[in-house]
SEPALUM-309393 format. One line per 5 residues: number of its first residue (from 1); their letters; for each residue x, y, z of C-alpha. Coordinates in nm, 3 decimals, decimal comma. Example, Ala and Ser with C-alpha at 12.3 -4.5 7.8 and 13.67 -1.06 7.14 Angstrom:
BEGIN
1 = AS = 1,230:-0,450:0,780  1,367:-0,106:0,714
REM end
This chain:
BEGIN
1 = MTHGK = 0,000:-0,002:-0,001  0,121:0,366:-0,062  0,089:0,616:0,218  0,190:0,968:0,258  0,248:1,255:0,500
6 = LTVAR = 0,141:1,612:0,427  0,082:1,922:0,634  -0,235:2,105:0,554  -0,244:2,484:0,634  -0,526:2,523:0,888
11 = NLSPV = -0,556:2,903:0,794  -0,615:2,823:0,430  -0,982:2,738:0,297  -0,991:2,387:0,154  -1,031:2,518:-0,200
16 = AAATA = -0,730:2,760:-0,141  -0,512:2,492:0,002  -0,591:2,239:-0,281  -0,523:2,502:-0,550  -0,184:2,591:-0,404
21 = FALAS = -0,096:2,226:-0,375  -0,183:2,164:-0,726  0,002:2,461:-0,864  0,310:2,352:-0,662  0,289:1,992:-0,801
26 = LVAAP = 0,249:2,115:-1,156  0,551:2,331:-1,120  0,769:2,068:-0,934  0,686:1,772:-1,149  0,911:1,845:-1,457
31 = VMAEE = 1,188:1,964:-1,231  1,168:1,628:-1,018  1,167:1,438:-1,366  1,502:1,592:-1,460  1,639:1,543:-1,132
36 = VAAKK = 1,574:1,152:-1,134  1,589:1,088:-1,499  1,868:0,853:-1,449  1,728:0,679:-1,145  1,809:0,341:-1,037
41 = ESKIE = 1,608:0,033:-1,060  1,311:0,084:-0,803  1,323:-0,087:-0,471  0,956:-0,049:-0,428  0,729:-0,321:-0,577
46 = AITVT = 0,428:-0,164:-0,746  0,095:-0,358:-0,695  -0,101:-0,467:-0,989  -0,470:-0,389:-0,956  -0,791:-0,443:-1,142
51 = ATKRS = -0,991:-0,145:-1,038  -1,073:-0,071:-1,401  -1,158:-0,434:-1,468  -0,821:-0,465:-1,657  -0,483:-0,539:-1,493
56 = QVIYE = -0,298:-0,196:-1,436  0,005:-0,090:-1,211  -0,166:0,100:-0,934  0,017:0,423:-1,060  -0,161:0,421:-1,393
61 = VPIAM = -0,517:0,407:-1,264  -0,660:0,760:-1,317  -0,853:0,746:-0,976  -0,761:0,796:-0,617  -0,720:0,443:-0,465
66 = SAFSG = -0,525:0,246:-0,204  -0,427:-0,127:-0,219  -0,320:-0,378:0,043  -0,142:-0,693:-0,032  -0,275:-1,014:0,160
71 = DDLAA = 0,066:-1,083:0,295  0,072:-0,732:0,469  -0,253:-0,735:0,629  -0,160:-0,939:0,941  0,163:-0,736:0,991
76 = QGIAD = -0,024:-0,427:0,997  -0,261:-0,548:1,267  -0,553:-0,555:1,033  -0,788:-0,819:1,162  -1,108:-0,751:0,959
81 = ITDVG = -1,226:-0,497:0,713  -1,322:-0,249:0,979  -0,942:-0,217:1,056  -0,881:-0,131:0,683  -1,061:0,199:0,763
86 = KFVPN = -0,783:0,305:1,009  -0,512:0,342:0,746  -0,690:0,484:0,423  -0,735:0,858:0,394  -1,076:0,996:0,411
91 = LNITG = -1,210:0,631:0,490  -1,382:0,560:0,814  -1,561:0,219:0,873  -1,786:0,166:1,159  -1,992:-0,133:1,261
96 = FSAGH = -2,305:-0,063:1,459  -2,605:-0,202:1,282  -2,891:-0,298:1,513  -2,600:-0,367:1,760  -2,450:-0,625:1,562
101 = NSSAN = -2,068:-0,699:1,623  -1,973:-0,824:1,282  -2,123:-0,556:1,049  -1,907:-0,309:0,844  -2,049:0,032:0,734
106 = PFIRG = -1,786:0,201:0,523  -1,781:0,589:0,474  -1,567:0,748:0,197  -1,552:1,113:0,144  -1,856:1,171:0,354
111 = IGLQD = -2,083:0,923:0,193  -2,177:0,569:0,350  -2,456:0,360:0,497  -2,656:0,497:0,784  -2,907:0,221:0,814
116 = HLITT = -2,891:-0,159:0,756  -3,262:-0,231:0,670  -3,336:-0,388:0,330  -3,493:-0,079:0,194  -3,161:0,123:0,221
121 = DPGVS = -2,868:0,085:-0,017  -2,493:0,157:0,076  -2,320:0,461:-0,084  -2,002:0,247:-0,081  -2,014:-0,086:-0,273
126 = VYVDG = -1,829:-0,384:-0,161  -1,720:-0,653:-0,416  -1,561:-0,998:-0,359  -1,393:-1,147:-0,663  -1,618:-0,931:-0,888
131 = VYLGR = -1,930:-1,012:-0,712  -2,131:-0,725:-0,543  -2,248:-0,778:-0,199  -2,585:-0,621:-0,159  -2,592:-0,644:0,214
136 = QVGQN = -2,319:-0,551:0,470  -2,490:-0,719:0,761  -2,450:-1,105:0,794  -2,169:-1,128:0,548  -1,831:-1,288:0,593
141 = WNLAN = -1,575:-1,020:0,665  -1,294:-1,250:0,758  -0,980:-1,158:0,567  -0,853:-1,508:0,506  -0,718:-1,627:0,166
146 = IERIE = -0,680:-1,270:0,047  -0,475:-1,170:-0,264  -0,526:-0,798:-0,197  -0,796:-0,545:-0,099  -0,848:-0,230:-0,327
151 = VLRGP = -1,020:0,083:-0,199  -1,142:0,311:-0,463  -1,229:0,662:-0,359  -1,484:0,882:-0,529  -1,797:0,783:-0,763
156 = QGTLY = -1,748:0,470:-0,944  -2,070:0,459:-1,146  -1,933:0,356:-1,493  -1,768:0,026:-1,407  -1,925:-0,054:-1,073
161 = GRNSI = -2,270:0,073:-1,119  -2,519:0,172:-0,869  -2,454:0,238:-0,491  -2,086:0,342:-0,542  -2,128:0,707:-0,519
166 = GGAIN = -1,882:0,732:-0,230  -1,641:0,472:-0,368  -1,596:0,093:-0,380  -1,403:-0,168:-0,196  -1,268:-0,470:-0,401
171 = IITKQ = -1,170:-0,785:-0,214  -0,972:-1,024:-0,446  -0,914:-1,382:-0,300  -0,623:-1,602:-0,412  -0,693:-1,820:-0,729
176 = PGQEA = -0,621:-2,192:-0,748  -0,275:-2,246:-0,921  -0,035:-2,532:-1,004  0,198:-2,481:-0,704  0,142:-2,720:-0,420
181 = VAKMS = 0,107:-2,492:-0,108  -0,024:-2,544:0,247  -0,036:-2,292:0,492  -0,159:-2,270:0,858  -0,168:-1,981:1,119
186 = AEVGT = -0,276:-1,980:1,472  -0,321:-1,673:1,711  -0,369:-1,673:2,083  -0,403:-1,351:2,276  -0,574:-1,139:2,551
191 = RGRLK = -0,947:-1,080:2,557  -0,990:-1,446:2,485  -0,840:-1,421:2,144  -0,827:-1,782:1,964  -0,789:-1,775:1,594
196 = GSIFT = -0,687:-2,037:1,348  -0,689:-2,106:0,987  -0,560:-2,339:0,736  -0,513:-2,303:0,357  -0,404:-2,549:0,084
201 = NQAVS = -0,355:-2,511:-0,288  -0,329:-2,836:-0,478  -0,297:-2,935:-0,830  -0,503:-3,231:-0,937  -0,369:-3,244:-1,301
206 = DDLAF = -0,223:-2,984:-1,534  -0,556:-2,851:-1,590  -0,734:-2,883:-1,265  -0,633:-2,727:-0,942  -0,820:-2,614:-0,615
211 = NFNLG = -0,762:-2,428:-0,304  -0,939:-2,439:0,020  -0,935:-2,252:0,364  -1,119:-2,294:0,680  -1,101:-2,085:0,990
216 = FNRRG = -1,225:-2,014:1,326  -1,211:-1,678:1,515  -1,313:-1,615:1,876  -1,284:-1,292:2,090  -1,404:-1,242:2,439
221 = GLGEF = -1,636:-0,964:2,557  -1,599:-0,620:2,723  -1,871:-0,622:2,970  -2,152:-0,829:3,119  -2,521:-0,831:3,091
226 = INLPN = -2,561:-0,750:3,463  -2,953:-0,826:3,481  -2,935:-1,143:3,254  -2,737:-1,428:3,438  -2,841:-1,660:3,171
231 = AEYDV = -2,715:-1,461:2,874  -2,521:-1,686:2,641  -2,252:-1,444:2,562  -2,076:-1,137:2,716  -2,114:-0,785:2,568
236 = GENQE = -1,899:-0,769:2,268  -1,807:-1,134:2,255  -1,815:-1,309:1,920  -1,698:-1,636:1,751  -1,719:-1,745:1,388
241 = FHGRF = -1,650:-2,037:1,169  -1,574:-1,955:0,802  -1,472:-2,159:0,484  -1,397:-2,103:0,112  -1,339:-2,360:-0,152
246 = SLKYN = -1,229:-2,266:-0,518  -1,174:-2,510:-0,799  -1,012:-2,382:-1,131  -1,032:-2,580:-1,456  -0,842:-2,495:-1,779
251 = ASDDL = -1,081:-2,646:-2,005  -0,855:-2,545:-2,313  -0,564:-2,311:-2,362  -0,832:-2,035:-2,429  -1,087:-2,119:-2,158
256 = RIVFT = -1,055:-2,102:-1,777  -1,338:-2,175:-1,533  -1,343:-2,103:-1,157  -1,610:-2,243:-0,915  -1,614:-2,093:-0,567
261 = ADAND = -1,828:-2,166:-0,256  -1,800:-2,003:0,074  -1,988:-1,982:0,392  -1,963:-1,834:0,747  -2,161:-1,900:1,073
266 = GEGGT = -2,109:-1,637:1,366  -2,268:-1,560:1,699  -2,196:-1,330:1,987  -2,318:-1,078:2,245  -2,455:-0,749:2,137
271 = RPYTT = -2,186:-0,480:2,084  -2,120:-0,235:2,366  -2,374:0,071:2,392  -2,524:0,286:2,655  -2,809:0,535:2,698
276 = LIDEM = -2,779:0,901:2,834  -3,096:0,996:2,980  -3,019:1,287:3,228  -2,887:1,484:2,925  -3,248:1,509:2,774
281 = PNGRL = -3,450:1,616:3,075  -3,757:1,693:2,831  -3,722:1,352:2,700  -3,974:1,061:2,751  -3,750:0,830:2,959
286 = YQNGL = -3,664:1,124:3,195  -4,013:1,211:3,229  -4,109:0,857:3,312  -3,858:0,865:3,592  -3,560:0,701:3,449
291 = RNTDV = -3,209:0,847:3,518  -2,851:0,761:3,403  -2,824:0,562:3,730  -3,072:0,314:3,607  -2,847:0,216:3,307
296 = AADPY = -2,521:0,007:3,368  -2,259:0,228:3,545  -1,989:0,084:3,316  -2,074:0,165:2,959  -1,934:-0,173:2,846
301 = DNATG = -2,174:-0,367:3,076  -2,546:-0,377:2,982  -2,846:-0,344:3,202  -3,125:-0,484:2,975  -3,375:-0,717:3,120
306 = TLATS = -3,466:-0,849:2,751  -3,289:-1,180:2,665  -3,363:-1,146:2,298  -3,157:-0,829:2,269  -2,849:-0,977:2,415
311 = KVSNK = -2,735:-1,212:2,136  -2,653:-1,148:1,765  -2,595:-1,389:1,503  -2,495:-1,385:1,135  -2,491:-1,657:0,848
316 = ANGLS = -2,406:-1,636:0,487  -2,323:-1,855:0,204  -2,253:-1,815:-0,155  -2,166:-1,980:-0,494  -2,007:-1,821:-0,782
321 = LTADY = -1,896:-1,934:-1,138  -1,644:-1,727:-1,333  -1,539:-1,823:-1,692  -1,261:-1,636:-1,882  -1,235:-1,707:-2,255
326 = DINED = -0,971:-1,568:-2,488  -1,148:-1,520:-2,822  -0,820:-1,440:-2,989  -0,503:-1,268:-2,898  -0,670:-0,926:-2,875
331 = LGAKF = -1,024:-1,010:-2,767  -1,153:-1,181:-2,448  -1,485:-1,251:-2,260  -1,564:-1,295:-1,903  -1,866:-1,450:-1,743
336 = IFSKR = -1,956:-1,407:-1,371  -2,246:-1,574:-1,206  -2,327:-1,572:-0,839  -2,599:-1,662:-0,588  -2,571:-1,547:-0,216
341 = SSEYM = -2,789:-1,576:0,095  -2,740:-1,400:0,427  -2,936:-1,383:0,751  -2,866:-1,216:1,088  -3,034:-1,156:1,428
346 = AGLDD = -2,963:-0,865:1,617  -3,138:-0,577:1,830  -3,095:-0,314:2,074  -3,267:-0,234:2,415  -3,274:0,142:2,354
351 = DGTKL = -3,358:0,253:2,705  -3,080:0,056:2,839  -3,250:-0,043:3,170  -3,413:-0,359:3,324  -3,749:-0,224:3,234
356 = ALDHY = -3,926:-0,343:2,922  -3,974:0,001:2,750  -3,783:0,057:2,421  -3,648:-0,288:2,283  -3,617:-0,401:1,930
361 = PERGT = -3,522:-0,757:1,871  -3,483:-0,792:1,493  -3,424:-1,050:1,205  -3,315:-0,986:0,867  -3,267:-1,191:0,556
366 = ADQTS = -3,133:-1,135:0,207  -3,100:-1,354:-0,108  -2,931:-1,222:-0,429  -2,840:-1,338:-0,771  -2,608:-1,165:-1,004
371 = VELQF = -2,488:-1,220:-1,360  -2,223:-1,012:-1,557  -2,094:-1,066:-1,902  -1,768:-0,866:-2,001  -1,592:-0,820:-2,318
376 = TGYLG = -1,242:-0,681:-2,321  -1,009:-0,628:-2,619  -0,720:-0,425:-2,791  -0,756:-0,264:-3,121  -0,416:-0,094:-3,186
381 = NVDFV = -0,393:0,184:-2,958  -0,728:0,145:-2,827  -0,844:-0,081:-2,540  -1,204:-0,146:-2,407  -1,415:-0,303:-2,152
386 = TGLYW = -1,785:-0,356:-2,221  -2,049:-0,569:-2,069  -2,397:-0,640:-1,947  -2,504:-0,681:-1,577  -2,817:-0,818:-1,402
391 = FNEEG = -2,880:-0,834:-1,028  -3,184:-0,939:-0,828  -3,211:-0,915:-0,449  -3,496:-1,021:-0,201  -3,490:-0,938:0,156
396 = SNRQR = -3,685:-0,887:0,479  -3,666:-0,727:0,821  -3,893:-0,836:1,116  -3,948:-0,693:1,465  -4,245:-0,892:1,597
401 = SDEAS = -4,484:-0,722:1,831  -4,468:-0,991:2,086  -4,095:-0,909:2,124  -4,048:-0,553:2,033  -4,183:-0,271:2,236
406 = FNGGP = -4,197:0,113:2,231  -4,266:0,320:2,541  -4,378:-0,041:2,694  -4,625:-0,118:2,444  -4,598:-0,370:2,159
411 = TKLEL = -4,463:-0,237:1,820  -4,378:-0,435:1,489  -4,185:-0,390:1,179  -4,251:-0,605:0,880  -4,039:-0,477:0,577
416 = DQETT = -3,982:-0,655:0,251  -3,834:-0,545:-0,078  -3,730:-0,700:-0,420  -3,486:-0,506:-0,630  -3,394:-0,584:-0,999
421 = SKAVF = -3,112:-0,403:-1,150  -3,004:-0,418:-1,523  -2,709:-0,232:-1,688  -2,496:-0,194:-1,989  -2,152:-0,035:-1,985
426 = VNVGY = -1,858:0,050:-2,195  -1,524:0,195:-2,095  -1,262:0,279:-2,368  -0,897:0,384:-2,339  -0,666:0,538:-2,612
431 = DATDD = -0,294:0,576:-2,596  -0,253:0,911:-2,784  0,128:0,893:-2,747  0,358:0,684:-2,528  0,316:0,895:-2,242
436 = LRLSG = -0,055:1,042:-2,276  -0,347:0,822:-2,225  -0,721:0,931:-2,268  -1,012:0,710:-2,151  -1,372:0,740:-2,088
441 = GVRYT = -1,699:0,532:-2,027  -2,069:0,536:-1,996  -2,305:0,308:-1,825  -2,698:0,284:-1,844  -2,881:0,155:-1,549
446 = EDEKS = -3,249:0,053:-1,496  -3,363:-0,034:-1,143  -3,706:-0,164:-1,030  -3,799:-0,201:-0,661  -4,124:-0,346:-0,513
451 = ASTNV = -4,160:-0,294:-0,145  -4,418:-0,360:0,135  -4,434:-0,270:0,497  -4,664:-0,345:0,798  -4,593:-0,131:1,108
456 = FDPVG = -4,956:-0,126:1,230  -5,216:-0,410:1,200  -5,520:-0,196:1,186  -5,353:-0,040:0,870  -5,228:-0,359:0,734
461 = TVYSQ = -4,967:-0,416:0,468  -4,891:-0,116:0,232  -4,745:-0,197:-0,098  -4,555:0,009:-0,349  -4,350:-0,021:-0,660
466 = REWDD = -4,119:0,207:-0,841  -3,861:0,225:-1,145  -3,560:0,445:-1,200  -3,301:0,487:-1,453  -2,985:0,670:-1,506
471 = VSWEV = -2,672:0,717:-1,713  -2,332:0,731:-1,554  -2,016:0,850:-1,750  -1,663:0,948:-1,685  -1,371:1,107:-1,875
476 = ASNYT = -0,998:1,091:-1,773  -0,654:1,158:-1,904  -0,320:1,054:-1,752  0,037:1,155:-1,857  0,358:0,985:-1,760
481 = FENGL = 0,671:1,195:-1,708  1,012:1,077:-1,777  1,076:0,963:-1,421  0,771:0,751:-1,425  0,551:0,999:-1,233
486 = NWYAT = 0,186:0,987:-1,345  -0,032:1,297:-1,368  -0,417:1,233:-1,403  -0,728:1,427:-1,423  -1,079:1,267:-1,399
491 = VQTGY = -1,450:1,383:-1,412  -1,674:1,091:-1,310  -2,042:1,061:-1,201  -2,215:0,801:-0,977  -2,571:0,701:-0,910
496 = QSGQY = -2,782:0,548:-0,640  -3,138:0,442:-0,696  -3,427:0,602:-0,491  -3,517:0,425:-0,158  -3,831:0,348:0,054
501 = PARPY = -3,847:0,476:0,412  -3,664:0,241:0,641  -3,898:0,282:0,942  -4,240:0,423:0,824  -4,415:0,448:1,153
506 = FLIGQ = -4,574:0,771:1,013  -4,830:0,541:0,869  -4,973:0,513:1,223  -5,018:0,881:1,260  -5,182:0,898:0,918
511 = YFSVG = -5,439:0,635:1,033  -5,553:0,846:1,333  -5,539:1,160:1,143  -5,824:1,031:0,903  -6,038:0,929:1,199
516 = GPDNP = -5,916:0,558:1,269  -6,036:0,342:1,426  -6,382:0,536:1,428  -6,360:0,560:1,055  -6,387:0,208:0,907
521 = EAAAI = -6,238:0,354:0,578  -5,924:0,496:0,754  -5,700:0,214:0,678  -5,814:0,195:0,309  -5,743:0,571:0,286
526 = VRANN = -5,390:0,540:0,415  -5,317:0,267:0,167  -5,466:0,459:-0,101  -5,268:0,771:-0,037  -4,941:0,618:-0,169
531 = AFMAS = -4,780:0,725:0,159  -4,515:0,461:0,152  -4,316:0,637:-0,143  -3,950:0,602:-0,242  -3,717:0,892:-0,289
536 = ENISA = -3,562:1,011:-0,629  -3,229:0,904:-0,750  -2,912:1,021:-0,587  -2,645:1,151:-0,831  -2,300:1,257:-0,789
541 = INYET = -2,031:1,415:-1,005  -1,652:1,419:-0,896  -1,374:1,639:-1,045  -1,043:1,507:-0,952  -0,672:1,562:-1,045
546 = GFKGQ = -0,366:1,411:-0,880  -0,014:1,262:-0,911  0,110:0,905:-0,837  0,407:0,727:-0,901  0,792:0,657:-0,795
551 = LTNDF = 0,986:0,987:-0,774  1,297:0,800:-0,699  1,389:0,442:-0,658  1,315:0,444:-0,294  1,010:0,678:-0,265
556 = SMSVA = 0,665:0,644:-0,409  0,362:0,879:-0,356  0,026:0,969:-0,465  -0,180:1,290:-0,406  -0,535:1,359:-0,520
561 = LFNTE = -0,740:1,681:-0,508  -1,118:1,637:-0,538  -1,459:1,820:-0,540  -1,768:1,614:-0,529  -2,121:1,747:-0,574
566 = YDDLP = -2,402:1,526:-0,462  -2,794:1,602:-0,561  -3,103:1,446:-0,395  -2,890:1,299:-0,129  -3,120:1,150:0,133
571 = YQVNV = -3,009:1,213:0,504  -3,175:0,967:0,750  -3,287:1,168:1,049  -3,415:0,970:1,343  -3,699:1,103:1,526
576 = VTDSG = -3,922:0,977:1,805  -4,296:1,055:1,789  -4,588:0,936:1,977  -4,638:0,684:1,728  -4,302:0,538:1,765
581 = FDTNN = -3,937:0,553:1,619  -3,945:0,737:1,295  -3,675:0,764:1,031  -3,731:1,075:0,798  -3,531:1,130:0,471
586 = LIVEQ = -3,418:1,479:0,432  -3,328:1,543:0,071  -3,020:1,770:0,038  -2,733:1,870:-0,182  -2,396:1,811:-0,042
591 = TSRGI = -2,044:1,911:-0,156  -1,737:1,716:-0,045  -1,400:1,860:-0,132  -1,043:1,774:-0,017  -0,685:1,627:-0,049
596 = EFEST = -0,546:1,296:0,006  -0,175:1,199:0,021  -0,016:0,847:0,055  0,363:0,755:0,023  0,608:0,479:0,085
601 = YMVTD = 0,975:0,582:0,178  1,256:0,317:0,186  1,479:0,510:0,421  1,750:0,230:0,397  1,711:-0,118:0,277
606 = NFTVH = 1,588:-0,210:0,632  1,384:0,091:0,727  1,059:0,165:0,548  0,797:0,431:0,643  0,451:0,419:0,497
611 = SSLGY = 0,213:0,712:0,571  -0,120:0,864:0,478  -0,315:1,171:0,527  -0,662:1,298:0,427  -0,830:1,639:0,477
616 = MDVDV = -1,186:1,696:0,383  -1,449:1,974:0,392  -1,803:1,882:0,366  -2,091:2,124:0,309  -2,445:2,028:0,331
621 = EEQNG = -2,727:2,288:0,226  -2,953:2,397:0,492  -3,314:2,254:0,502  -3,614:2,389:0,657  -3,387:2,600:0,905
626 = VKPVA = -3,159:2,309:0,993  -2,812:2,265:0,842  -2,718:1,912:0,865  -2,364:1,773:0,896  -2,202:1,494:0,726
631 = PLTPE = -2,219:1,188:0,975  -1,933:0,969:1,061  -1,699:1,179:0,865  -1,366:1,300:1,021  -1,224:1,624:0,873
636 = LTAAI = -0,882:1,497:0,918  -0,742:1,120:0,886  -0,384:1,018:0,924  -0,164:0,712:0,960  0,208:0,634:0,979
641 = SPSYA = 0,364:0,300:0,976  0,746:0,269:1,022  0,894:-0,082:0,984  1,259:-0,207:1,046  1,414:-0,544:0,966
646 = FELSN = 1,708:-0,663:1,179  1,940:-0,940:1,055  2,039:-1,140:1,357  2,388:-1,313:1,414  2,209:-1,651:1,314
651 = SALLT = 2,094:-1,491:0,986  1,739:-1,501:1,109  1,519:-1,186:1,033  1,357:-0,976:1,315  1,102:-0,740:1,155
656 = TRVDV = 0,935:-0,482:1,379  0,639:-0,253:1,279  0,435:0,006:1,443  0,117:0,138:1,303  -0,041:0,475:1,429
661 = SYRDS = -0,382:0,567:1,311  -0,572:0,899:1,375  -0,937:1,008:1,311  -1,037:1,342:1,369  -1,377:1,419:1,580
666 = MYGEP = -1,696:1,372:1,374  -2,072:1,376:1,419  -2,244:1,050:1,493  -2,559:1,145:1,299  -2,643:1,399:1,025
671 = SYDPR = -2,876:1,625:1,263  -2,671:1,932:1,351  -2,679:1,944:1,744  -2,582:2,292:1,880  -2,497:2,139:2,217
676 = RMTQI = -2,273:1,884:2,028  -2,390:1,584:2,210  -2,377:1,376:1,900  -2,008:1,462:1,847  -1,771:1,175:1,853
681 = DSRTT = -1,413:1,260:1,992  -1,110:1,216:1,788  -0,895:0,896:1,846  -0,568:0,752:1,797  -0,489:0,380:1,784
686 = VNFDI = -0,140:0,204:1,784  -0,072:-0,143:1,666  0,275:-0,317:1,667  0,408:-0,634:1,516  0,726:-0,805:1,598
691 = SYAPI = 0,805:-1,111:1,373  1,089:-1,364:1,391  1,163:-1,577:1,081  1,472:-1,813:1,075  1,677:-1,823:0,767
696 = NADWT = 1,557:-2,086:0,519  1,271:-2,176:0,759  0,907:-2,213:0,660  0,772:-2,070:0,978  0,720:-1,727:1,146
701 = VSLYG = 0,634:-1,637:1,506  0,509:-1,301:1,595  0,432:-1,089:1,895  0,148:-0,839:1,819  -0,044:-0,567:2,002
706 = RNVFD = -0,373:-0,404:1,857  -0,487:-0,073:2,005  -0,203:-0,113:2,259  -0,292:0,189:2,460  -0,668:0,076:2,491
711 = ERYDD = -0,829:0,372:2,310  -1,203:0,360:2,384  -1,410:0,544:2,140  -1,771:0,570:2,007  -1,878:0,418:1,677
716 = ARLNT = -2,187:0,643:1,659  -2,411:0,884:1,868  -2,774:0,904:1,787  -3,010:1,172:1,943  -3,348:1,020:1,933
721 = GDYIL = -3,532:1,336:2,097  -3,576:1,125:2,405  -3,228:1,019:2,491  -2,869:0,995:2,346  -2,787:0,644:2,226
726 = LIKSN = -2,399:0,587:2,249  -2,287:0,288:2,033  -1,946:0,213:2,146  -1,661:0,058:1,969  -1,592:-0,307:2,013
731 = DASEF = -1,219:-0,222:1,965  -0,997:-0,266:2,279  -0,620:-0,355:2,359  -0,512:-0,688:2,270  -0,183:-0,858:2,302
736 = GVRYS = -0,094:-1,197:2,162  0,123:-1,445:1,979  0,078:-1,542:1,611  0,233:-1,847:1,439  0,233:-1,923:1,070
741 = ATF = 0,395:-2,196:0,868  0,412:-2,295:0,504  0,458:-2,644:0,386
REM end
């Protein structure tokens, strides 16, 4: 991965700072090219990525992106995808969906997923081996058998389609090959850490090979359910089994087929959270006599008396088939088919007390099928990627009235949705000269959603159906200087289809407003009013320029300046009314602008420093006298990772590494709060890794520490109008030993 270190003048506006830096870079680039024209062979290995659905060296891709190789993930203290968010500029990954402890919600440049229900789509898309994951709860986030992870920042609507207006995360696993390899790793640490995995790659014949990995991961909790002695798990405890099998068959010299199956099964305790009651003296809980003393004194304990909100679970499984066919030396075709299913159980007891007031046990399911057909080719100086895409998802969320309650009375949520998306796309590149490349693309998408909800039995089930379409496009150019430094400029757009309300409890209020239950026609009137309506498309356009490449044989860097404009962006504002917990969509315009810098510097052959820094300013238009703020979006992100390798007297190698990550303060939800009660403090986390590898040996032993100073921080803060809900991070200090061997 490439990282960087950059000082941003705080007394300059974001636009002025970005302009000054861009001008300085334009002036400096030719000078640097002359100074290092005769540079030596590079000491830094450039990662090859597939961000544009074609293989390219990372410096040649005309977008801002970061890449992690699979071999470096463990050394950097990255245990799951949430940890990736600690080391990429302007990326923040949280996990608080319904109190689940294995969800992941990425926010890139101020765009992400604020709710997990089936009617809401993510703003950052996640792909595994080219397969889009429609849901981000219940999936397998274990980073086993990983070739690399790519983080693409900015709208990716042309090649990645809908729901990538913030960016995209590509997870690429290792493909089966002819080399016979067997690996195992084991990890034992504090907080009850027990982790193990096995991996093997074997060739059955010259044309048939497979790989297989199986793993188990357990981590203990951070607190107890003080009023539930029969709780199965502690607060924040989790354990999971996961496995993946891939089979590759070379049917001929031109045709390669890969079949993959994966599954995971996890359980645990609800992630840590607490409720602030005294801070809202006009709130319903305070008026009913509850106080902060009624919740657990330790925020990592939990005082709920509802057993159903103490446990979470997640299951997922998937099948995929990929076929690559070389039509001739210049033309190729690729076919990707996938079916995935996921389910989860979670929920929160919002009042945080032993009383059965506000608790919401929840279950969710999702089944998706996707098909993609790609054609790639080279025609002289022109190369292209074009294709067709089809996606279908059916999902549901359930909160049963005999389990869930609001203000002590029963409440329910039945939410179902089916989504069908179809698209056609083309992206073309033209090498105008040996140094100048021009590229562009366009994508047409049609979406159809049918949804239904029942939040109140007297109203019954309300149905709705809606269609959308959109054209996404991009144009880009990049120029390579004599020293290998690449300059690029890109204008790209993105698209997210409209969405239905996540929690439409306003239907209850409408029922009573038209005379229910005295009016026997009240339910029919509510259903006929089309009250359950979807929002319009969300669109984004991004203007970006930057430099990336190796300035010398021991220093590589990338810098990006961007300005992204979003239209019809729904902000999900949570409100508690007499009818229940309501989620309202506020449609706004938003502008995100900033700068990102990453670098790798080999100070000596043994001493390397990776660093990154991102600065961003987000402006959201004022609506109805309220000026929202971008949620879960720090203004400043930074990381630095020095590593040093010692060669011992016995020729063994001792490698030491420290990873420091900083995330600035941010707001936990979009509603602007003058009292800053939803503001999350800044945080700094530190990891270390010390690995010992004997010469010519096939094993390595490591001492590791994650969040070594035990920085405790909030994942989110929600002002419900009645109380402040604090969702705590499940991150905590951990120290242990890791052993890995290759056979």
